[in-house]
N, C-alpha and C positions, 0 to 999 in steps of 0.2 A: 600656713597664713599662704593669702592670698597675694598677687602681684598682680599692676597697672600700667599701664605706656607712661609715661613721662609729657604729657603734651608737648616742653619746654628743647628738652634732653632726646628724646623721642627712645633713651632707654628701658627697662623692666625693672621699676620698682617696687619696692613694698607695697601697698592698696595701702592708703588711710582713711577711709570712712568706709562705714560697715555696709555700703549695697555694692562693694565690691566682688561677693559671689552673683550675685546676680545679673553682673553685666564681664561675661567673661572679656578675654582680649584677645583679639583675631588672629589669626595665623595670618603670619607673610610668608606670601610667597616666594622661596629662596630660591637665588639666581641661580642658572645651572650655568656651566662650565666645561667645556670643552674637556674628552681627555687629554693630560699629551703623546702628542705624534713619540709610538714607539722610534729608536734611531739604531739599526746595526754598527757594530763594529766592523765593516769590509776588508780591511787588513790582515783579520783573523779567517775567513772566511774563505774557503777549500768552491777551486770552481766546481764545473761538470762533467770535467776532464780530469780532473781528479781524483775526484768521488768514485767517479763507470772503471775503477784501475782491474784488472784481474781477479786478482787475490782478494778477498774481502780482510779487511782491517779492524776490529774493533778498537773504536775510542771511549776515550774517557770523558761519560762524561759532562756535558758544559763545555767541550773542551771541542779544538782537528786537533788533538796530538793521541797517538795511537798509544796503548800502553803498553810498557816497555816487557821486551820477548819476557820467558822465565827463564831461569837456569834448569840443566836439568837433575839438578842434587833433588824438586822441589818437583819435577817432573814426576819424578818418580816416587816420592811421596804420594804425591795424590795418587799416581797409583794404584797405591798399596794398601791405602788407607780406603779405598771408594771399590776396592775387592769383593766378589759377597761373598764372604763367605759364613759361621757363626759365631767367633772373635768378636764379642762386645768392640769398638770404638777404642774404649777409654782402654783398654790391650790392648790394641797390637800397637804399638808402638815397644814393644817390647821385654825384654823382663823389667829394665829404669819402672814401665807403665805399672808391674803387676805391686811393684813393691808402692811406691807411693798411691798406687790403689788401697793396699792393706791401710798404709799409715794411717790414713785421714780417715780406714773405717776406725782404725783404731782411735783419731783421736774426738771423732764424735761418740764413740763408744764410754770417752774416756771425761766426755764433755754430760755426756745426761745423767752419767754414773757421782760426775761432778754436783750436777742441777740439784737430786732426786738427793743428797748427801743434804742441802745447805734447803731445801721444803723440809725435811725428816728434822733433821736440829732448830728452826724455826717454828718447827709448831711444835715438835713435841716438848712440853718442859722438861728442865735438868731436878730433879731431886738431889735434891745436899742435904 
């Protein structure tokens, strides 16, 4: 379907004559609009003297607030899990992690056997 500009309203309407494909609508240049200026909230921004302290502070991205300090228990666990040894990471939590890992493997095997059983029941006709 072809369109043309209405001479009265200036809006784009469906073409009424058969020669509309021969006389396409000329595009009108778009109006240029300047982008709005970015306004910063200076009340939450730090000054140069605050940001040049002696100890480096890690700030939460997008804010001017430092991260909360970690507890010693979390630091100890982080060191234990990042230690270089031959133990896989999913077993570094102790014996309970080993039990959970083996239980998960057992559930996976039971699920695969159940899927195989279902496929076998539906694929092989039963003799009556």
